[in-house]
C-alpha positions in Angstrom: -36.9 -37.8 -69.7 -35.6 -39.7 -72.7 -32.2 -41.1 -72.6 -29.4 -39.7 -74.8 -27.7 -41.6 -77.7 -24.3 -40.9 -76.3 -23.1 -42.7 -73.3 -21.3 -41.0 -70.4 -18.2 -43.0 -70.9 -18.0 -42.1 -74.7 -18.4 -38.5 -73.7 -15.5 -38.7 -71.2 -13.4 -40.1 -73.9 -14.6 -37.6 -76.9 -14.0 -34.5 -75.1 -10.2 -35.0 -74.1 -9.4 -36.7 -77.5 -10.8 -33.6 -79.3 -8.6 -31.5 -77.1 -5.5 -33.5 -77.8 -6.3 -33.6 -81.6 -6.2 -29.8 -81.3 -2.9 -29.8 -79.4 -1.2 -32.2 -81.9 -2.4 -30.2 -84.9 -1.0 -27.1 -83.5 2.3 -28.8 -82.9 2.4 -29.9 -86.5 1.7 -26.4 -87.7 4.5 -25.2 -85.5 6.9 -27.7 -86.9 5.9 -26.7 -90.6 6.7 -23.1 -89.7 9.9 -23.9 -88.0 11.1 -25.5 -91.3 11.6 -22.1 -92.7 15.1 -21.2 -91.7 16.0 -17.6 -90.4 19.8 -18.6 -90.2 20.3 -18.3 -94.1 21.7 -20.9 -96.2 19.4 -23.7 -95.2 16.4 -24.8 -97.5 12.9 -24.1 -96.5 10.3 -26.6 -97.6 6.8 -25.4 -98.5 4.1 -27.6 -99.8 6.5 -30.1 -100.9 9.0 -27.6 -102.9 12.5 -27.0 -101.9 13.7 -23.4 -102.3 16.6 -21.7 -100.8 15.8 -18.4 -99.0 18.9 -16.9 -100.5 17.8 -17.5 -104.1 16.4 -14.2 -105.2 14.8 -13.6 -108.6 15.8 -10.0 -108.6 19.6 -10.7 -108.0 19.6 -9.0 -104.7 22.4 -10.3 -102.4 20.7 -10.2 -99.2 22.8 -12.2 -96.8 23.2 -9.2 -94.6 19.5 -8.6 -94.7 18.7 -12.1 -93.6 21.0 -11.7 -90.6 19.3 -8.4 -89.8 16.0 -10.3 -90.0 17.3 -12.8 -87.2 18.6 -9.9 -85.2 15.4 -7.8 -85.3 13.3 -10.9 -84.5 15.3 -11.6 -81.4 15.0 -7.9 -80.4 11.2 -8.1 -80.8 11.1 -11.5 -79.0 13.1 -10.2 -76.1 11.1 -7.2 -75.7 7.8 -8.9 -75.9 8.8 -11.5 -73.3 10.3 -8.9 -70.9 7.0 -6.9 -71.0 4.9 -10.1 -70.4 7.0 -11.2 -67.6 6.9 -7.8 -65.8 3.2 -7.6 -66.5 2.7 -11.2 -65.1 4.5 -10.2 -61.9 1.8 -7.7 -61.2 -0.8 -10.1 -62.3 0.5 -12.6 -59.7 0.0 -10.1 -56.8 -3.5 -9.3 -58.2 -4.3 -13.2 -58.4 -3.1 -13.7 -54.8 -5.0 -10.9 -53.3 -8.3 -11.5 -55.2 -8.0 -15.3 -54.6 -8.2 -14.4 -50.9 -11.2 -12.1 -51.4 -13.0 -14.9 -53.2 -12.5 -17.3 -50.4 -13.4 -14.9 -47.7 -16.6 -13.6 -49.3 -18.0 -16.9 -50.3 -16.9 -18.7 -47.1 -18.7 -16.1 -45.1 -21.9 -17.0 -46.6 -22.4 -20.0 -44.3 -20.1 -18.7 -41.5 -17.2 -20.8 -43.0 -19.2 -23.9 -42.0 -17.8 -27.3 -43.1 -21.2 -29.2 -42.6 -23.1 -30.3 -45.7 -26.4 -28.6 -46.1 -29.8 -29.5 -47.5 -30.0 -28.7 -51.3 -32.5 -25.9 -52.3 -33.8 -27.9 -55.2 -34.2 -31.2 -53.1 -34.2 -30.7 -49.4 -34.0 -34.4 -48.9 -30.4 -34.5 -50.4 -27.2 -32.9 -49.1 -25.2 -30.3 -51.0 -21.6 -29.2 -50.3 -20.8 -26.7 -47.6 -20.3 -23.0 -48.4 -16.7 -23.3 -47.3 -16.0 -26.0 -49.8 -17.6 -23.8 -52.6 -15.3 -21.0 -51.6 -12.4 -23.2 -51.8 -13.2 -24.8 -55.0 -14.2 -21.5 -56.6 -10.8 -20.0 -55.6 -9.1 -23.1 -57.0 -11.1 -22.6 -60.4 -10.3 -18.9 -60.4 -6.6 -19.7 -60.3 -6.8 -22.5 -62.9 -8.5 -20.0 -65.3 -5.9 -17.3 -64.7 -3.1 -19.7 -65.2 -4.6 -21.1 -68.3 -5.2 -17.8 -69.8 -1.8 -16.6 -69.0 -0.3 -19.8 -70.7 -2.4 -19.2 -73.7 -1.3 -15.6 -74.1 2.2 -16.4 -73.5 2.4 -19.3 -76.0 0.6 -17.1 -78.6 3.4 -14.4 -78.1 6.1 -17.0 -78.6 4.8 -18.3 -81.8 4.1 -15.0 -83.3 7.5 -13.6 -82.5 8.9 -17.0 -83.8 7.0 -16.5 -87.1 7.4 -12.8 -88.0 10.9 -13.0 -89.5 10.0 -16.2 -91.2 7.0 -14.6 -92.8 9.4 -11.7 -94.1 11.7 -14.2 -95.6 9.1 -16.3 -97.3 7.8 -13.1 -98.8 10.8 -13.0 -101.0 9.4 -15.9 -102.9 5.8 -14.7 -103.1 2.8 -13.6 -101.3 1.4 -17.0 -101.2 4.3 -18.6 -99.3 4.4 -15.7 -96.7 0.6 -16.1 -96.3 0.8 -19.7 -95.4 3.6 -19.1 -92.8 1.7 -16.3 -91.1 -1.6 -18.2 -91.2 0.0 -21.4 -89.9 1.6 -19.5 -87.0 -1.8 -18.0 -86.3 -3.4 -21.5 -86.3 -1.0 -22.7 -83.7 -2.3 -20.1 -81.2 -5.8 -20.7 -82.2 -5.8 -24.5 -81.6 -3.5 -24.4 -78.6 -5.9 -21.9 -76.9 -9.1 -23.8 -77.7 -7.6 -27.2 -76.7 -5.9 -25.9 -73.5 -9.2 -24.1 -72.5 -11.2 -27.2 -73.1 -9.0 -29.9 -71.5 -8.3 -27.8 -68.4 -12.1 -27.1 -67.9 -12.9 -30.8 -68.4 -10.2 -32.1 -66.0 -11.3 -29.6 -63.4 -14.9 -30.9 -63.7 -13.8 -34.4 -63.4 -11.6 -33.7 -60.4 -14.2 -31.5 -58.6 -16.7 -34.2 -59.0 -14.6 -36.5 -56.8 -15.7 -34.3 -53.9 -19.2 -33.0 -55.0 -20.6 -36.3 -56.0 -24.1 -35.7 -57.4 -24.2 -32.0 -56.2 -23.9 -30.8 -59.8 -25.3 -27.3 -58.9 -22.5 -26.7 -56.5 -20.0 -28.2 -58.8 -20.8 -25.9 -61.7 -21.2 -22.8 -59.5 -17.6 -23.5 -58.3 -16.5 -24.0 -62.0 -17.7 -20.4 -62.7 -14.5 -19.2 -61.1 -12.7 -20.6 -64.1 -14.3 -17.9 -66.3 -13.5 -15.2 -63.9 -9.9 -16.1 -63.8 -9.7 -16.0 -67.6 -11.3 -12.5 -67.8 -9.2 -11.1 -65.0 -6.1 -12.0 -66.9 -7.6 -10.7 -70.3 -8.3 -7.2 -68.6 -4.6 -7.1 -67.8 -3.5 -8.3 -71.2 -6.0 -6.1 -73.2 -5.5 -2.9 -71.2 -1.8 -3.2 -70.2 -0.8 -4.5 -73.7 -3.0 -2.1 -75.5 -1.7 1.0 -73.7 1.8 -0.1 -74.2 1.4 -0.9 -78.0 -0.6 2.2 -78.8 1.8 4.5 -76.9 4.6 3.1 -79.0 2.7 3.2 -82.3 1.5 6.8 -81.7 5.0 7.9 -80.6 6.5 6.3 -83.6 4.0 8.0 -85.9 4.0 11.4 -84.5 7.8 12.0 -84.3 8.7 9.7 -87.3 6.1 10.2 -89.9 4.8 13.7 -89.0 7.8 15.5 -87.5 10.8 13.8 -89.3 8.8 12.7 -92.4 10.4 9.2 -92.4 8.5 6.0 -93.4 6.7 3.9 -91.1 8.9 1.2 -89.6 12.1 3.2 -90.7 15.1 1.7 -88.6 16.2 5.2 -87.7 12.9 5.6 -85.6 13.8 4.5 -82.0 10.1 3.5 -81.3 9.8 1.1 -84.1 11.0 -1.9 -82.0 8.7 -1.0 -79.3 5.8 -0.7 -81.7 6.4 -4.2 -83.1 6.8 -5.6 -79.5 3.4 -4.0 -78.8 1.7 -5.7 -81.6 2.6 -9.2 -80.0 1.7 -8.2 -76.4 -1.6 -6.4 -77.1 -3.0 -7.8 -80.3 -1.7 -11.5 -79.8 -1.4 -12.1 -76.1 -4.2 -9.7 -75.1 -6.7 -11.1 -77.8 -5.8 -14.7 -76.9 -6.7 -14.0 -73.2 -9.8 -12.1 -74.2 -11.3 -14.9 -76.2 -10.3 -17.5 -73.8 -12.2 -15.6 -71.2 -15.3 -15.6 -73.5 -15.1 -19.3 -74.0 -14.6 -20.1 -70.4 -17.4 -17.7 -69.3 -20.0 -18.9 -71.9 -19.1 -22.6 -71.0 -19.6 -21.9 -67.3 -22.8 -19.9 -67.8 -24.3 -22.8 -69.8 -23.1 -25.5 -67.2 -24.6 -23.3 -64.4 -28.0 -23.0 -66.0 -28.1 -26.7 -67.2 -27.4 -27.8 -63.5 -30.6 -26.2 -62.3 -32.5 -27.7 -65.2 -33.8 -31.2 -65.7 -30.4 -32.1 -66.6 -29.1 -31.5 -63.2 -32.2 -33.1 -61.5 -31.7 -36.3 -63.6 -28.0 -36.2 -63.2 -27.6 -36.5 -66.9 -23.9 -36.0 -67.3 -24.1 -36.3 -71.1 -26.7 -33.6 -71.5 -24.9 -31.2 -69.2 -21.7 -31.7 -71.1 -23.5 -30.4 -74.2 -21.5 -27.2 -74.1 -18.1 -29.0 -73.9 -19.2 -31.2 -76.7 -20.0 -28.3 -79.0 -16.5 -26.8 -78.3 -15.0 -30.3 -79.0 -16.7 -30.5 -82.3 -15.6 -27.0 -83.1 -11.9 -28.1 -82.8 -12.4 -30.8 -85.4 -14.3 -28.4 -87.8 -11.6 -25.8 -87.5 -8.9 -28.4 -88.3 -10.6 -29.2 -91.4 -11.2 -25.6 -92.2 -7.4 -24.7 -91.7 -6.5 -27.6 -94.3 -8.6 -25.6 -96.9 -6.4 -22.4 -96.2 -3.0 -24.1 -96.3 -3.2 -26.9 -98.6 -6.4 -27.0 -100.9 -6.5 -23.3 -102.0 -3.0 -21.7 -102.8 -2.8 -17.9 -102.7 -1.1 -16.6 -105.9 -1.7 -13.0 -106.0 -2.4 -10.1 -103.4 -6.1 -9.9 -104.5 -6.7 -13.4 -103.1 -5.6 -12.8 -99.6 -8.9 -11.4 -98.1 -11.1 -13.7 -100.1 -9.2 -16.7 -98.7 -9.5 -15.4 -95.1 -13.3 -14.9 -95.6 -13.5 -18.2 -97.1 -12.3 -19.6 -93.8 -15.3 -18.0 -91.9 -17.8 -19.4 -94.5 -16.3 -22.9 -94.6 -16.0 -23.1 -90.7 -19.6 -21.7 -90.2 -21.2 -24.2 -92.8 -19.3 -27.2 -91.4 -20.0 -26.3 -87.8 -23.7 -26.0 -88.7 -23.7 -29.5 -89.5 -21.6 -30.4 -86.4 -24.1 -28.8 -84.2 -27.1 -30.7 -85.6 -25.2 -34.1 -85.1 -24.3 -32.9 -81.5 -27.8 -31.9 -80.6 -29.2 -35.2 -81.9 -26.6 -37.3 -80.2 -26.1 -35.6 -76.8 -29.6 -34.2 -75.9 -32.6 -36.0 -74.9 -35.6 -35.4 -77.2 -37.4 -33.4 -74.6 -36.2 -31.7 -71.4 -37.1 -28.9 -69.1 -35.2 -25.5 -68.4 -36.1 -23.7 -65.1 -37.1 -20.1 -65.3 -37.0 -18.0 -62.2 -40.4 -16.7 -61.4 -42.1 -18.8 -64.2 -43.0 -22.4 -65.0 -40.3 -24.5 -66.3 -39.9 -24.3 -70.0 -40.3 -27.5 -72.0 -37.6 -27.6 -74.7 -37.1 -30.1 -77.5 -33.6 -30.8 -78.6 -34.0 -29.4 -82.1 -34.7 -25.9 -80.6 -31.1 -26.0 -79.2 -29.8 -26.4 -82.8 -31.3 -23.1 -83.6 -30.1 -21.5 -80.5 -26.5 -22.6 -81.2 -26.9 -21.8 -84.9 -28.2 -18.4 -84.4 -25.0 -17.5 -82.4 -22.8 -19.0 -85.0 -24.4 -17.1 -87.9 -24.7 -13.9 -86.1 -20.9 -14.2 -85.8 -20.5 -14.7 -89.5 -22.6 -11.6 -90.1 -20.6 -9.6 -87.6 -17.5 -10.7 -89.3 -18.6 -9.7 -92.8 -20.0 -6.5 -91.7 -16.8 -5.6 -89.9 -14.9 -6.6 -93.1 -17.0 -4.3 -95.3 -16.7 -1.2 -93.1 -12.7 -1.7 -92.5 -11.5 -3.1 -95.6 -10.0 -0.8 -98.2 -11.5 -2.9 -100.9 -14.9 -1.3 -100.2 -16.3 2.0 -100.4 -16.7 3.1 -96.9 -12.9 3.2 -96.2 -12.3 4.8 -99.6 -14.6 7.5 -98.7 -12.7 7.9 -95.5 -9.5 8.1 -97.5 -11.0 10.6 -100.1 -12.0 12.9 -97.2 -8.3 13.3 -96.4 -8.1 15.6 -99.4 -9.6 18.5 -97.2 -7.5 17.8 -94.2 -7.5 15.9 -90.8 -10.6 17.3 -89.5 -13.0 15.8 -92.3 -11.0 12.6 -92.0 -11.9 12.4 -88.4 -15.5 13.3 -89.1 -16.0 10.7 -91.8 -14.2 8.1 -89.6 -16.3 8.7 -86.7 -19.5 8.6 -88.8 -18.5 5.3 -90.3 -17.9 3.7 -86.8 -21.3 4.9 -85.7 -23.0 3.4 -88.8 -21.1 0.1 -88.6 -22.8 -0.6 -85.2 -26.3 -1.0 -86.8 -26.0 -4.4 -88.4 -23.9 -6.2 -85.6 -26.4 -5.1 -83.0 -29.4 -6.2 -84.9 -27.6 -9.6 -85.5 -27.0 -10.0 -81.7 -30.6 -8.8 -81.0 -32.1 -11.4 -83.4 -29.9 -14.2 -81.8 -30.8 -13.2 -78.2 -34.6 -13.0 -79.1 -34.5 -16.4 -80.9 -32.4 -18.2 -78.4 -34.4 -16.9 -75.3 -37.7 -17.8 -77.0 -36.7 -21.3 -77.7 -34.8 -22.2 -74.6 -34.8 -19.3 -72.1 -31.4 -18.3 -70.6 -29.9 -21.6 -71.4 -30.5 -20.8 -75.1 -28.7 -17.6 -74.8 -25.7 -19.4 -73.1 -25.3 -21.9 -75.9 -25.8 -19.2 -78.6 -22.7 -17.5 -77.2 -21.0 -20.9 -77.3 -22.0 -21.0 -81.1 -20.5 -17.8 -81.7 -17.3 -19.2 -80.2 -17.5 -22.7 -81.6 -15.0 -21.8 -84.4 -12.8 -20.2 -82.0 -9.6 -21.8 -83.4 -10.2 -20.5 -86.8 -11.2 -17.0 -85.6 -8.0 -16.8 -83.5 -5.9 -18.0 -86.4 -7.3 -15.3 -88.6 -6.9 -12.8 -86.0 -3.3 -13.7 -85.1 -2.3 -13.7 -88.7 -2.8 -9.7 -88.7 0.0 -8.9 -86.1 2.3 -11.5 -87.6 2.1 -9.9 -90.9 2.4 -6.3 -89.4 5.6 -7.3 -87.8 6.8 -9.0 -91.0 6.3 -5.8 -92.7 8.3 -3.8 -90.2 11.2 -6.4 -90.2 11.2 -6.1 -94.0 11.6 -2.3 -93.7 14.1 -2.4 -91.0 16.2 -5.0 -92.6 16.5 -3.2 -96.0 14.6 -5.9 -98.0 13.7 -5.1 -101.6 10.7 -2.9 -102.4 8.8 -5.8 -103.8 9.0 -7.7 -100.4 7.8 -4.7 -98.7 4.8 -4.5 -101.1 4.0 -8.1 -100.4 4.1 -7.7 -96.5 2.1 -4.6 -96.8 -0.5 -6.4 -98.6 -0.6 -9.0 -96.0 -0.6 -6.3 -93.3 -3.6 -4.5 -94.9 -5.6 -7.7 -94.9 -4.5 -8.2 -91.5 -6.0 -5.1 -90.3 -9.3 -6.3 -91.6 -8.9 -9.7 -90.0 -8.0 -7.9 -86.6 -11.2 -5.9 -86.9 -13.1 -9.1 -87.6 -11.6 -10.8 -84.5 -12.6 -7.8 -82.4 -16.1 -8.0 -83.8 -16.4 -11.6 -82.8 -14.9 -10.7 -79.4 -17.4 -8.0 -78.9 -20.5 -9.9 -80.2 -19.6 -12.9 -78.0 -19.1 -10.7 -75.2 -22.7 -9.4 -75.5 -24.0 -12.8 -75.6 -21.9 -14.2 -72.8 -22.7 -11.3 -70.5 -26.3 -11.7 -70.9 -25.9 -15.5 -70.4 -24.0 -14.9 -67.3 -26.6 -12.4 -66.0 -29.0 -15.1 -66.6 -27.0 -17.6 -64.6 -26.7 -14.9 -61.9 -30.5 -14.1 -61.6 -31.2 -17.9 -61.6 -28.7 -18.6 -58.9 -29.7 -15.5 -56.9 -33.5 -16.2 -57.3 -34.1 -12.8 -58.9 -37.4 -13.3 -60.7 -37.9 -9.7 -62.1 -35.6 -6.6 -62.7 -38.2 -3.8 -62.8 -36.5 -0.8 -64.3 -39.3 1.5 -63.2 -38.1 1.2 -59.7 -35.7 3.9 -58.6 -33.0 1.6 -57.5 -32.9 -0.4 -60.6 -33.2 2.6 -62.8 -30.3 4.1 -61.0 -28.3 0.9 -61.5 -29.0 1.0 -65.3 -27.9 4.7 -65.6 -24.7 4.0 -63.6 -23.9 0.9 -65.5 -24.4 2.7 -69.0 -21.9 5.3 -67.7 -19.2 2.8 -66.8 -17.9 2.1 -70.3 -17.5 5.7 -71.0 -15.5 6.1 -67.7 -13.4 3.0 -68.6 -12.7 4.2 -72.2 -11.8 7.7 -70.8 -9.2 6.0 -68.4 -7.7 3.9 -71.2 -7.4 6.5 -73.8 -5.8 9.0 -71.3 -3.4 6.4 -70.3 -2.4 5.8 -73.9 -2.1 9.6 -74.2 0.2 9.9 -71.3 2.4 6.9 -72.2 2.5 8.1 -75.8 3.8 11.7 -74.6 6.5 10.0 -72.8 7.4 7.9 -75.7 7.4 11.0 -78.0 9.7 12.8 -75.7 12.1 10.0 -75.6 12.1 9.6 -79.3 12.6 13.4 -79.8 15.5 13.3 -77.3 17.2 10.4 -79.1 16.8 12.1 -82.5 18.3 15.3 -81.1 21.0 14.0 -78.9 22.4 10.8 -80.5 24.7 11.9 -83.3 23.9 9.9 -86.6 20.7 8.5 -85.5 18.9 9.4 -88.5 21.4 7.2 -90.5 21.9 4.2 -88.4 19.2 3.7 -85.5 17.5 0.2 -85.0 15.7 0.9 -82.0 -26.0 -4.8 -67.7 -26.3 -1.0 -68.6 -22.6 -1.5 -69.1 -23.6 -4.3 -71.5 -26.0 -2.1 -73.6 -23.9 0.8 -73.9 -20.5 -1.1 -73.9 -21.2 -3.3 -76.8 -22.1 -0.3 -79.1 -19.1 1.9 -78.1 -16.8 -1.0 -78.5 -17.9 -1.9 -82.1 -17.8 1.6 -83.1 -14.4 2.3 -81.6 -13.0 -0.9 -83.2 -14.3 -0.2 -86.6 -13.6 3.5 -86.7 -10.0 2.9 -85.9 -9.7 -0.1 -88.3 -11.1 2.2 -91.2 -8.7 5.1 -90.4 -5.8 2.6 -90.4 -6.7 1.1 -93.7 -7.5 4.5 -95.3 -3.9 5.4 -94.7 -2.7 2.2 -96.0 -4.9 2.6 -99.2 -3.2 6.0 -99.8 0.3 4.5 -99.3 -0.2 1.5 -101.5 -1.4 3.5 -104.5 -2.9 0.6 -106.1 -5.7 2.4 -108.1 -5.9 5.7 -109.9 -8.0 7.1 -107.1 -5.5 6.0 -104.3 -2.6 7.5 -106.4 -4.5 10.8 -106.7 -4.4 11.1 -103.0 -0.8 10.2 -102.5 2.2 9.8 -102.5 3.5 9.5 -99.1 4.2 12.8 -97.5 1.3 14.5 -99.4 -1.3 16.7 -97.5 -3.8 13.9 -97.8 -1.5 11.3 -96.5 -0.5 13.5 -93.6 -4.2 13.9 -92.8 -4.7 10.0 -93.1 -1.7 9.6 -90.6 -3.4 11.8 -88.0 -6.7 9.9 -88.4 -4.6 6.6 -88.0 -3.0 8.1 -84.8 -6.3 9.0 -83.3 -7.8 5.6 -84.2 -5.0 3.4 -82.7 -6.2 3.7 -79.0 -9.8 3.3 -80.2 -9.3 0.1 -82.1 -6.6 -1.4 -80.0 -7.1 -0.4 -76.5 -10.5 1.2 -75.5 -12.7 -0.9 -77.9 -11.3 -4.3 -77.1 -11.2 -3.6 -73.5 -14.8 -2.8 -73.2 -16.0 -6.3 -74.0 -13.8 -7.6 -71.2 -15.3 -5.0 -68.9 -18.8 -6.1 -69.5 -17.9 -9.8 -69.2 -16.0 -9.3 -66.0 -18.8 -7.5 -64.4 -21.2 -10.2 -65.3 -18.9 -13.1 -64.2 -18.2 -11.5 -61.0 -21.9 -11.2 -60.2 -22.3 -15.0 -60.9 -19.2 -16.0 -58.9 -20.3 -13.9 -55.9 -24.0 -14.8 -56.2 -24.2 -16.6 -52.9 -22.7 -13.6 -51.3 -25.0 -11.2 -52.9 -28.0 -13.3 -52.2 -27.2 -13.5 -48.5 -25.9 -10.0 -48.1 -27.0 -8.1 -51.2 -28.1 -4.4 -51.2 -25.8 -3.4 -48.4 -25.3 0.3 -49.9 -29.1 0.8 -50.1 -29.7 -0.9 -46.6 -27.1 1.5 -45.2 -28.9 4.5 -46.7 -32.3 2.8 -45.3 -33.8 2.9 -48.7 
């Protein structure tokens, strides 16, 4: 096999340097956000211009409003931190118990032997004992869980740090507020991408001190890193999603429907809880979710590469190809962010969504060029990929360019399709809004139809990426395709985190009594944020499909499963049961939101009815196939209902004004649709992609156990 152009030493330098660049850039963005003062009286500096926050063109004396912004920000921050600390306490117990399970299950494969064993690929060489694999898999699991936890927590901190600052900057203009929200989102994006990469790289380097040339054993142990990330993501997405949607639904039902008061009205006791929920569900939960996807796709690619000619030839550079793709992605996303914050300044509301979409296009185009460079420098001209039950597949390096590129461009297609079906700038959402004329029932019907229709293009894009990648490079091609979709992770997370920050900013503006023009600007940012949140969920779901299939491929490779014959009864039963699981999971999450929302509604009603003056002064694998489509449909349906409501409330066009104003029958129907859609788009839909990934990565981590003791249930039934 031909040598690569990059040396091993250079790779060992480039990967951590790229991660450090991402961390430094995140800290610079944090510093720029911090220069916006919430204390009042100090100057904020944006893009080289000094401008006092208290200078208001409208002559509005808002010293009290600025003080209220700081007070509300502290309340949201304390609430979010309190929730996450409580959640992490339960998570800590789970991690401890599950770590024991991992160690015991994997250690039992070889009878807890500490003797080195003959390698399967090359019996003349020795590989690490099963007990060592159990121990290192457990350590990797804990590392992944801790990194995911840290990423979610840091994302929550920057979001609650930037929300009030976005509100205050909105007094100057929509452009200034956009920059603060986007920079804050980029802090989360770059910290998560950099932390995930550096911890994974350090773990590989340290594990190699023990494993030596046993690359297969090393990367199988590293798979625990992905399992830890997804386990935390499930807690963050489901727990945070249930909390945020219970608060949101409770606030809407009692506030808007029963008491006829505006959204984010300070008299509604559930408003603070609603804003807290945006940070713990949409920020911490999404961060943990995408971190899990990154970790799992990296681990799947590493496992498959270790049993290819890369592993046989001990080619560290070629095996590091997935990490080099992620490293290049950090640099590409850094350049892309500069376009958003420094080169293209937003001057009007209409420029917000185009600017966000521009980030997707710029990052995709630049990343395409970076992929070509990495393929040329880090891969040998020809290599082989082992395919279970078939002859090894000979692959040329240019084929991996198309594999990675197919995932990258499929992600862009999913993003644009999601934006079309969830933005109120396009006809689908306006049709949903128009259906509110005849009541909530037609609104629900139109919204569901939109969600089902929105599945078509993303699924076809994923299918094309899978077919092309597998045809060119078997399961390794699918694994790197998933990495391609996640290669611009920092930009995707920045765009996604921008949404909840803008949503919080709008709530703070309302509660602090800011002028109407400020609220109009924050509402415009929030409407774009709803679309970007849907785009982020689309990326998460699309990448989950590719990641899950890649993990499945790594599992069958490790377990030695040559064929899955769906005609056989056991396999067909497995498909049917697997296809049922996402429905069962969705039912549990939606019911949990309903139960929690009921408790929230009763508490809000109690406070309205019993606290005098509150209305005047309150502040308070089959799973893969069915899961992907349910998740996309649920996410887009909820996003469309939300933006249809905002379309009516904004009244920015003659058509929108004919449906309004707030409090009209059409608006009430839109509120009901939004309330129904909340658990779909923020709890059930996003949680499903974690479910299918978690099932797949558990199969890979426990592959040695399943290979040794698999089919226990059917053996017990004597089938």
